[in-house]
C-alpha positions as CSV (number, residue, x, y, z in Angstrom):
1,X,0.1,0.0,0.0
2,X,1.4,3.6,-0.9
3,X,1.9,5.6,2.1
4,X,-0.2,8.4,0.9
5,X,-3.3,6.0,0.9
6,X,-2.6,5.0,4.6
7,X,-4.4,6.5,7.6
8,X,-1.9,8.1,9.9
9,X,-1.1,6.6,13.2
10,X,-1.9,9.0,15.9
11,X,-3.6,7.2,18.8
12,X,-1.6,5.5,21.6
13,X,-4.2,5.4,24.5
14,X,-3.6,1.8,25.6
15,X,0.3,2.2,25.2
16,X,0.2,5.5,27.4
17,X,-2.3,3.8,30.0
18,X,0.0,0.7,30.3
19,X,3.1,2.9,30.5
20,X,1.8,4.8,33.5
21,X,0.9,1.5,35.1
22,X,4.2,-0.2,34.4
23,X,6.4,2.7,35.7
24,X,5.1,1.9,39.2
25,X,6.8,-1.3,39.2
26,X,9.3,-1.4,36.3
27,X,12.1,1.3,36.0
28,X,11.9,2.9,32.6
29,X,8.9,0.4,32.1
30,X,11.2,-2.0,30.0
31,X,13.7,-4.5,30.7
32,X,15.8,-3.2,27.6
33,X,17.2,0.4,27.7
34,X,16.8,0.6,23.9
35,X,13.1,-0.4,24.0
36,X,12.4,2.0,26.9
37,X,10.4,5.2,27.0
38,X,13.7,7.1,26.6
39,X,14.4,5.5,23.2
40,X,11.1,6.9,21.5
41,X,9.3,10.3,21.2
42,X,7.2,10.5,24.0
43,X,3.4,10.9,23.4
44,X,3.7,10.0,19.6
45,X,5.1,6.5,19.9
46,X,3.8,3.1,21.0
47,X,5.2,1.6,24.0
48,X,3.9,-1.9,24.1
49,X,3.9,-4.6,21.4
50,X,0.8,-7.0,21.3
51,X,2.0,-9.5,18.7
52,X,4.1,-9.8,15.5
53,X,4.2,-11.7,12.5
54,X,6.7,-11.8,9.6
55,X,8.1,-8.1,9.5
56,X,4.6,-6.7,10.8
57,X,4.6,-5.6,14.5
58,X,1.2,-4.8,16.1
59,X,1.0,-2.5,19.3
60,X,-1.5,-2.8,22.2
61,X,-3.8,-0.1,20.4
62,X,-4.0,-2.3,17.3
63,X,-1.8,-0.1,15.3
64,X,0.4,-2.0,12.5
65,X,4.0,-1.3,11.6
66,X,6.5,-2.5,9.3
67,X,9.2,-3.2,11.9
68,X,12.7,-2.2,10.8
69,X,14.2,-2.7,14.4
70,X,13.4,-6.3,14.5
71,X,13.8,-6.6,18.3
72,X,17.1,-4.8,18.3
73,X,18.3,-7.3,15.5
74,X,17.3,-10.5,17.2
75,X,14.9,-11.3,14.5
76,X,16.8,-12.7,11.4
77,X,14.2,-14.8,9.7
78,X,10.9,-12.9,10.6
79,X,8.7,-12.9,13.8
80,X,7.1,-16.5,14.4
81,X,8.8,-18.2,11.7
82,X,7.1,-21.4,11.0
83,X,10.0,-23.8,11.0
84,X,11.8,-22.2,14.1
85,X,8.5,-22.0,16.2
86,X,7.7,-25.7,15.1
87,X,11.0,-26.9,16.4
88,X,10.4,-25.0,19.7
89,X,6.8,-26.5,20.1
90,X,8.3,-29.9,19.5
91,X,11.1,-29.6,22.1
92,X,8.7,-28.0,24.6
93,X,7.0,-31.2,24.8
94,X,10.3,-32.9,25.8
95,X,11.5,-30.4,28.3
96,X,13.6,-27.2,28.5
97,X,15.8,-27.7,31.5
98,X,17.1,-30.9,32.9
99,X,19.3,-32.2,35.6
100,X,21.8,-33.2,32.9
101,X,23.1,-31.6,29.8
102,X,21.2,-32.3,26.6
103,X,22.5,-33.4,23.3
104,X,21.3,-30.3,21.5
105,X,24.2,-28.4,23.4
106,X,26.9,-30.5,21.4
107,X,24.8,-30.4,18.3
108,X,24.4,-26.8,18.0
109,X,28.1,-26.3,19.2
110,X,29.4,-28.7,16.2
111,X,27.3,-26.4,13.7
112,X,29.0,-23.4,15.0
113,X,32.3,-25.0,14.6
114,X,31.3,-26.0,10.8
115,X,31.1,-22.5,9.4
116,X,32.8,-20.0,12.1
117,X,36.5,-19.6,11.3
118,X,37.9,-19.2,14.8
119,X,35.4,-21.7,16.4
120,X,36.9,-24.8,17.8
121,X,35.1,-25.0,21.0
122,X,31.7,-23.4,22.2
123,X,30.0,-22.5,25.4
124,X,26.5,-21.0,25.4
125,X,24.8,-18.1,27.7
126,X,21.6,-16.3,27.1
127,X,22.7,-12.7,26.1
128,X,25.6,-10.9,24.5
129,X,26.8,-9.7,27.8
130,X,27.2,-13.3,29.0
131,X,29.3,-14.1,26.1
132,X,31.6,-10.8,25.9
133,X,32.3,-11.0,29.7
134,X,33.1,-14.6,29.4
135,X,35.5,-13.8,26.7
136,X,37.2,-11.2,28.6
137,X,37.6,-13.6,31.6
138,X,39.1,-16.1,29.3
139,X,41.5,-13.7,27.8
140,X,42.7,-12.5,31.2
141,X,43.2,-16.2,32.3
142,X,45.1,-16.8,29.3
143,X,47.4,-14.0,29.4
144,X,47.7,-13.2,33.1
145,X,46.9,-9.4,32.3
146,X,44.2,-7.3,33.4
147,X,43.8,-4.4,30.9
148,X,41.3,-4.4,28.0
149,X,41.1,-2.4,24.7
150,X,37.5,-2.0,23.3
151,X,36.1,-0.6,20.2
152,X,32.1,-0.7,19.8
153,X,29.3,-1.8,22.3
154,X,29.9,-4.8,24.2
155,X,27.2,-5.0,27.1
156,X,26.1,-3.9,30.4
157,X,29.0,-5.5,32.6
158,X,31.1,-3.3,34.5
159,X,34.4,-4.1,32.7
160,X,32.8,-2.3,29.5
161,X,30.1,0.1,30.6
162,X,32.6,1.8,32.9
163,X,34.3,3.2,29.7
164,X,30.9,5.0,28.8
165,X,28.6,7.5,30.0
166,X,26.6,5.2,31.7
167,X,29.2,4.3,34.3
168,X,27.3,5.0,37.5
169,X,28.0,2.2,40.1
170,X,31.1,0.9,38.2
171,X,34.2,1.4,40.7
172,X,37.0,3.6,39.5
173,X,39.6,0.8,39.9
174,X,37.5,-1.2,37.2
175,X,37.3,1.9,34.8
176,X,41.0,2.3,34.9
177,X,41.4,-1.1,33.4
178,X,39.5,-0.4,30.0
179,X,40.7,1.7,27.2
180,X,38.8,3.0,24.1
181,X,40.3,3.1,20.6
182,X,38.6,4.3,17.5
183,X,37.4,2.4,14.5
184,X,39.5,2.6,11.4
185,X,42.2,4.4,13.5
186,X,45.0,2.1,14.0
187,X,47.2,4.7,15.7
188,X,44.5,4.9,18.5
189,X,45.2,1.3,19.3
190,X,48.9,1.4,18.9
191,X,49.0,4.4,21.5
192,X,47.1,2.1,24.1
193,X,49.4,-0.9,23.4
194,X,52.3,1.2,23.8
195,X,51.1,2.4,27.3
196,X,49.5,-1.0,28.6
197,X,50.0,-4.7,28.3
198,X,46.5,-5.7,27.0
199,X,44.8,-9.1,28.0
200,X,42.4,-8.6,25.1
201,X,41.3,-6.2,22.3
202,X,37.5,-6.7,21.9
203,X,35.8,-5.1,19.1
204,X,32.8,-5.1,16.6
205,X,34.4,-5.9,13.4
206,X,32.2,-3.4,11.7
207,X,29.2,-1.1,12.7
208,X,28.6,2.2,10.8
209,X,31.5,1.9,8.4
210,X,33.4,-0.8,6.4
211,X,37.2,-1.4,7.5
212,X,39.6,0.7,5.6
213,X,43.3,0.1,4.8
214,X,43.1,-3.6,6.0
215,X,42.1,-2.2,9.5
216,X,41.1,-5.6,10.8
217,X,44.1,-7.3,9.7
218,X,46.1,-4.5,11.0
219,X,44.5,-5.0,14.4
220,X,45.0,-8.9,14.1
221,X,48.7,-8.3,13.4
222,X,49.1,-5.9,16.4
223,X,47.5,-8.4,18.8
224,X,49.6,-11.3,17.5
225,X,52.8,-8.9,18.0
226,X,51.8,-8.0,21.5
227,X,50.6,-11.5,22.7
228,X,47.1,-10.1,23.1
229,X,44.0,-11.9,22.7
230,X,41.8,-10.6,19.8
231,X,38.0,-10.9,20.3
232,X,35.4,-10.1,17.7
233,X,32.2,-9.2,19.2
234,X,29.7,-10.6,16.5
235,X,26.7,-10.6,18.6
236,X,25.1,-8.5,15.8
237,X,27.3,-9.4,12.8
238,X,27.0,-13.1,13.1
239,X,24.3,-14.6,11.1
240,X,23.9,-11.1,9.2
241,X,27.0,-10.1,7.3
242,X,27.6,-13.9,6.7
243,X,26.6,-17.0,8.6
244,X,30.0,-17.4,9.8
245,X,30.2,-13.7,10.8
246,X,32.2,-10.6,9.5
247,X,35.5,-12.6,10.3
248,X,34.3,-15.0,7.5
249,X,33.2,-11.9,5.2
250,X,36.4,-10.0,5.8
251,X,38.7,-12.9,5.9
252,X,40.3,-12.0,9.3
253,X,40.1,-14.7,12.3
254,X,40.1,-13.6,15.7
255,X,41.1,-15.9,18.6
256,X,37.7,-15.7,20.2
257,X,34.4,-14.4,19.1
258,X,30.9,-14.0,20.5
259,X,27.5,-14.4,18.9
260,X,23.9,-14.0,19.9
261,X,21.0,-11.8,18.5
262,X,19.8,-13.4,15.3
263,X,21.3,-16.9,15.9
264,X,17.9,-18.2,17.1
265,X,15.6,-15.8,15.5
266,X,14.6,-14.2,18.8
267,X,15.0,-16.9,21.5
268,X,17.5,-16.1,24.0
269,X,20.9,-17.6,23.5
270,X,24.5,-16.3,22.9
271,X,27.9,-18.3,22.3
272,X,31.5,-17.6,23.0
273,X,33.6,-19.6,20.4
274,X,37.3,-19.7,19.9
275,X,40.5,-21.4,19.5
276,X,40.8,-24.7,21.7
277,X,44.0,-23.5,23.4
278,X,42.1,-20.7,25.1
279,X,38.7,-22.2,25.3
280,X,40.2,-25.2,27.3
281,X,40.5,-22.6,30.2
282,X,36.7,-22.9,30.6
283,X,37.7,-25.9,32.5
284,X,39.3,-23.5,35.0
285,X,37.5,-20.1,35.1
286,X,34.0,-19.9,36.4
287,X,31.4,-19.3,33.6
288,X,28.3,-21.2,34.6
289,X,24.8,-20.5,34.1
290,X,21.6,-22.6,34.9
291,X,19.9,-21.7,31.7
292,X,22.8,-21.9,29.4
293,X,21.7,-25.3,28.2
294,X,18.1,-24.4,27.7
295,X,16.9,-26.7,24.9
296,X,14.3,-24.3,23.8
297,X,16.7,-21.7,22.5
298,X,18.9,-24.3,21.4
299,X,16.3,-25.9,19.3
300,X,15.4,-22.5,17.7
301,X,19.0,-21.9,17.0
302,X,19.3,-25.3,15.3
303,X,16.3,-24.6,13.3
304,X,17.5,-21.0,12.5
305,X,20.8,-22.2,11.2
306,X,19.3,-25.1,9.2
307,X,17.0,-22.5,7.4
308,X,19.9,-20.2,6.7
309,X,21.9,-23.0,5.3
310,X,19.1,-24.6,3.5
311,X,17.6,-21.3,1.9
312,X,19.3,-18.1,0.6
313,X,18.3,-16.0,3.5
314,X,21.3,-13.7,3.6
315,X,21.3,-13.4,0.0
316,X,17.9,-12.1,0.0
317,X,18.5,-9.8,2.9
318,X,21.7,-8.4,1.3
319,X,19.7,-7.8,-2.0
320,X,17.1,-5.9,-0.2
321,X,19.6,-3.8,1.9
322,X,21.9,-3.0,-0.9
323,X,18.8,-1.6,-2.9
324,X,17.8,0.4,0.1
325,X,21.2,1.9,0.6
326,X,21.6,2.8,-3.1
327,X,18.1,4.3,-3.4
328,X,18.3,6.3,0.0
329,X,21.6,7.7,-1.1
330,X,20.1,8.7,-4.4
331,X,17.2,10.5,-2.6
332,X,19.7,12.2,-0.4
333,X,21.7,13.4,-3.5
334,X,18.5,14.3,-5.5
335,X,17.2,16.6,-2.9
336,X,20.5,18.0,-1.7
337,X,20.3,16.5,1.8
338,X,24.0,15.4,2.4
339,X,24.1,18.3,5.1
340,X,21.5,16.5,6.9
341,X,22.0,12.9,6.2
342,X,23.9,10.0,5.0
343,X,23.3,6.3,4.8
344,X,25.9,4.0,6.3
345,X,26.7,0.6,7.2
346,X,26.2,-3.0,5.7
347,X,23.2,-4.2,3.7
348,X,21.7,-6.1,6.6
349,X,22.2,-3.4,9.2
350,X,22.3,0.0,7.7
351,X,21.8,3.4,9.5
352,X,20.3,6.8,8.3
353,X,22.9,9.0,10.1
354,X,21.4,12.5,10.8
355,X,23.4,15.6,11.6
356,X,22.8,19.1,13.1
357,X,20.8,21.2,11.0
358,X,21.3,25.2,10.3
359,X,18.6,26.0,13.0
360,X,18.0,22.8,15.0
361,X,20.1,20.2,16.6
362,X,20.4,16.4,15.5
363,X,18.2,15.3,18.4
364,X,15.3,17.6,17.1
365,X,15.8,16.2,13.8
366,X,15.9,12.6,14.9
367,X,12.6,13.3,17.0
368,X,10.7,14.6,14.0
369,X,12.0,11.7,11.8
370,X,10.9,9.1,14.2
371,X,7.5,11.0,14.8
372,X,6.7,11.0,11.1
373,X,8.0,7.3,10.4
374,X,5.6,6.0,13.3
375,X,2.5,8.0,12.0
376,X,3.2,6.4,8.6
377,X,3.4,2.8,10.1
378,X,7.1,2.1,10.5
379,X,9.3,1.2,13.6
380,X,12.8,2.4,13.1
381,X,15.3,3.9,15.4
382,X,17.3,5.2,12.6
383,X,18.7,1.8,11.4
384,X,17.5,-0.7,8.9
385,X,17.7,-4.1,10.7
386,X,16.3,-6.3,7.9
387,X,15.0,-10.0,8.2
388,X,14.1,-12.7,5.5
389,X,10.5,-11.7,5.9
390,X,11.0,-8.2,4.5
391,X,10.3,-8.0,0.8
392,X,11.0,-5.5,-1.9
393,X,7.6,-3.9,-1.4
394,X,8.3,-3.1,2.1
395,X,11.8,-1.3,1.2
396,X,9.9,0.7,-1.5
397,X,7.3,1.8,1.2
398,X,10.0,2.8,3.6
399,X,11.7,4.8,0.6
400,X,8.3,6.4,-0.1
401,X,8.2,7.5,3.6
402,X,11.8,8.9,3.3
403,X,10.7,10.9,0.2
404,X,8.0,12.4,2.2
405,X,9.9,13.1,5.3
406,X,13.4,14.0,4.7
407,X,13.0,17.1,2.1
408,X,10.4,18.5,4.6
409,X,13.1,18.3,7.5
410,X,15.5,20.6,5.5
411,X,12.6,22.8,4.6
412,X,11.5,23.1,8.2
413,X,14.9,23.5,9.5
414,X,15.8,26.4,7.1
415,X,12.6,28.0,8.1
416,X,13.2,27.7,11.8
417,X,9.9,25.8,12.2
418,X,11.0,22.1,12.9
419,X,10.3,22.3,16.7
420,X,7.1,23.7,15.9
421,X,6.2,20.8,13.7
422,X,6.8,18.3,16.6
423,X,3.8,16.8,18.4
424,X,6.2,16.1,21.5
425,X,9.1,17.3,23.1
426,X,12.5,16.8,21.3
427,X,14.3,13.7,22.6
428,X,17.4,14.1,24.6
429,X,20.8,12.4,24.2
430,X,21.0,9.3,26.3
431,X,23.6,6.9,25.6
432,X,26.1,6.8,22.6
433,X,27.0,3.2,22.2
434,X,28.9,3.4,19.0
C-alpha cells in the first residue's frame, strides 16, 4: 500500500495507560534500555507490543507497523517463523531444562564450529553480555593481564560499561582497566598498546563503516605482535553479514568471538567460541549459568541455522539492503540533503545517520524523523535491521516515507519551524553506544 493512502497513526491510548501503570513497578517500564520510553518520542510512539508476524508488529492499540528494528536485530528470519516455532513447540513437549546436559548443546556447538572460522570449541549463554564477559575472563586467564582495549558496544557488565557515559555504579579501579580506541584508526590502538599490556582487544568488526586500509588485519597483526587475545564481538554481525560472521566475510580470524542476537531468531541464546588452546580454560575459570543449556533456545538456534543454510536467507537480505542503501543515497543526493543525512553500514544493518541542521540540533531532527515514520506505520530507531520476512515492497514503502519526510526536514529547519512541527518534546541524548 502506498503511504499516501494509509491513515496516519496518531492514537496510543492503551500504550500510554500501560506505560503509566508499568512505571509503578518497572524502572523505565522496560527490561531493555533501547526499548524504553527514553528511546522513543514521548506521546507520539507506541510503548508496548501485542504481537508480531513476519515483519509486521502490532501494538496494544491495534496499530500495525512494518518493523525495521526487529527486536534490536534479534529477528533474522521474521517474527514467528514457522520452522523455528515448530522446532520450539516440539522441544517444549520434551522439556527445556534438565538435571543433565542435553544433546542439543553439542549438536548446535558442532554447527557453529562448521562455519565460524575461529570456532574450535563453544560455550552458550543467554545474552551478549554473558558471552563478551566470558571472553574477557578467558583472555585475562590466558594472558595473566588485566587491561582491555574496546571498540564498539559490548554489553552492560562493569568491565565495559565503565568506559561509557553510563558508568554509574562502576568502581574507579575497574574503569581504569578499560581503554577505548577508534574504529579505522590503527594509531589509536597502537597508543594504548604502547602504554599497557592488554589481555584482550575486543571490537565489533564493523558497525557504521566498512574497515579501511586492511584495518581488521592490522588489528590482528598488532594483537599477535603483543601476545594479546583478539576478540570479535559478532553479537550483531554474526548470522547477518555472513553465517560465519564478519570474520568470514572479511577473512580475518580472531582468537575468540561472541555471537547472539539473530542466531535463534529471537529466542534468548548467545555463544562464546574460539581456539581450543584458549577455550580449554573454560575448565578452570567460572562461567556457569543454569539456563545456558536451555533446549528451547537451542532448538530455535538449530532450526534457524538449518534454514539459513538450506535457503538463501542472507542473499535475500543483502539484496534488499543494497537496494535500500543505493536508493536512499540517491534520494539524499536528489534533494541536496547531504548536510543533513547519510546512509552508512552493511546491507543487513544500515543506518540513516542524521546531522545537526542550520537551526536545529540532531536530536530535534531525529525526533521529527521518528515521529513521522511512526505515523506512517514504520518502527525504526534510525537503523534498517532487515529480516528474511522483508520484501521489496516493504523497502519501497520505506523509501516512499523517506521521500515525504526527509525533504520536509530541510525545509522546516531552514525556516526555523522544525520544533513547531513536533507533536512532542524533542528527544534528549541518552547513551551513545557506537
